[in-house]
C-alpha positions in Angstrom: 6.4 0.6 12.0 3.7 1.3 13.9 1.3 4.2 14.5 0.0 5.2 17.3 -3.2 5.5 16.6 -5.9 8.2 15.3 -5.1 12.5 17.2 -9.2 13.4 18.1 -10.7 14.6 14.4 -7.5 13.3 12.5 -9.5 10.5 10.4 -12.2 13.2 9.8 -12.5 12.6 5.7 -10.4 9.0 6.4 -10.1 7.5 3.1 -8.2 4.5 1.5 -6.5 4.0 -1.9 -5.2 1.2 -3.3 -2.8 1.1 -6.7 -0.1 -0.8 -8.4 2.8 -0.3 -10.5 6.5 -1.2 -12.3 9.5 -0.3 -9.8 12.6 0.5 -12.1 15.6 -0.8 -11.6 14.8 -2.5 -8.0 17.0 -4.1 -5.9 16.6 -4.9 -2.1 18.5 -2.1 -1.2 16.1 0.4 -2.8 13.3 -1.6 -1.3 14.9 -0.3 2.0 15.2 3.1 1.2 11.9 3.7 0.1 10.8 1.8 3.4 12.7 3.8 5.3 11.4 7.2 4.2 8.0 5.5 4.1 7.9 5.4 7.5 9.2 8.4 8.2 6.6 10.6 6.4 3.8 7.9 7.0 3.7 8.4 10.6 4.4 12.3 10.2 1.1 12.6 8.1 -1.1 9.6 9.9 -1.0 8.0 6.6 -1.3 3.8 7.2 -0.8 1.1 5.2 1.0 -2.8 3.2 3.8 -2.4 0.7 4.2 -5.8 -1.5 6.3 -6.5 -4.2 6.0 -9.4 -6.2 8.8 -9.2 -7.7 7.7 -7.2 -10.0 5.5 -5.2 -9.3 4.3 -3.3 -6.2 0.7 -3.5 -5.1 0.0 -1.0 -2.1 -2.9 0.4 0.3 -2.6 3.3 1.8 -4.6 5.0 4.5 -5.2 8.8 6.0 -7.1 12.0 5.7 -8.5 12.5 2.3 -5.9 16.1 1.8 -2.7 14.2 2.6 -3.5 11.0 1.1 -4.4 12.8 -2.5 -0.9 14.6 -2.4 1.0 11.7 -0.9 -0.6 9.0 -4.2 0.1 12.2 -6.7 3.7 12.0 -5.4 4.0 8.8 -5.9 2.4 8.3 -9.7 5.3 11.0 -10.4 8.0 9.2 -8.6 10.1 8.6 -11.0 11.0 5.1 -9.7 7.9 3.2 -10.4 6.2 3.5 -14.4 3.0 2.3 -15.3 1.2 3.5 -12.1 -2.1 2.8 -12.2 -4.6 4.0 -9.2 -7.0 0.8 -8.7 -9.5 3.1 -6.8 -9.7 5.9 -4.2 -12.8 5.7 -1.7 -13.9 7.3 1.3 -13.6 4.6 4.4 -15.2 4.4 8.2 -12.1 3.2 9.8 -8.4 1.7 9.0 -8.0 -1.8 8.4 -4.0 -1.0 8.7 -4.4 1.0 11.6 -1.0 -0.4 13.4 1.4 0.6 10.5 2.7 3.6 8.8 3.4 1.4 6.7 4.3 -3.0 7.0 5.8 -4.5 4.0 5.3 -7.6 2.7 8.2 -9.8 0.5 7.9 -11.5 -2.9 8.8 -15.0 -0.2 6.6 -13.6 2.4 3.4 -14.1 -0.5 1.3 -17.0 0.5 -0.2 -18.9 -2.6 -2.9 -19.6 -0.5 -3.7 -16.1 0.2 -2.9 -15.0 -2.9 -5.1 -17.6 -5.1 -8.0 -16.8 -3.0 -7.9 -12.8 -4.3 -6.0 -13.3 -7.7 -6.5 -15.0 -11.4 -3.7 -17.8 -10.1 -1.1 -18.2 -7.3 0.4 -15.6 -8.3 0.4 -12.2 -7.1 -0.7 -10.0 -10.5 -2.1 -6.9 -9.5 -2.8 -5.7 -13.0 -5.2 -8.2 -12.6 -7.4 -8.0 -9.3 -10.3 -5.2 -8.5 -9.4 -2.7 -5.7 -11.3 -4.8 -3.6 -9.1 -7.6 -3.7 -5.8 -5.7 -3.7 -6.9 -4.6 -0.1 -8.3 -7.9 0.7 -5.2 -9.5 0.0 -3.0 -7.0 1.7 -4.9 -7.2 4.6 -5.0 -11.5 4.6 -1.0 -10.7 4.7 -0.7 -8.6 7.0 -2.8 -10.5 9.6 
């Protein structure tokens, strides 16, 4: 879902977070449900970002106002659909990298082997072996 941009003052304390997790009992219907709810909620909270699924793990970068993003990350970490939630980083940023998307999704078949191999240890997206910066870079490149 496209987000139409900043409201005046909305991004006063803009932050970005990256995490990975292992979903419980996932299928296409569950992913569609997660995306639909995330798009609506993120648009309402002025959160932008990208979610990737490699067939085994979710990897996500989210951006937004510090307090709203903090609450959302806590909700995700406590969501029973995730296990092994690992927050790779939560940092202040000057501008959004995913400013056009309340949530964009990169499916397993859309993972470019070339881009993945630039940011991961091999041609498979392995977020557990990636840094905060490499996760952000990989998702940004995959969205371009």
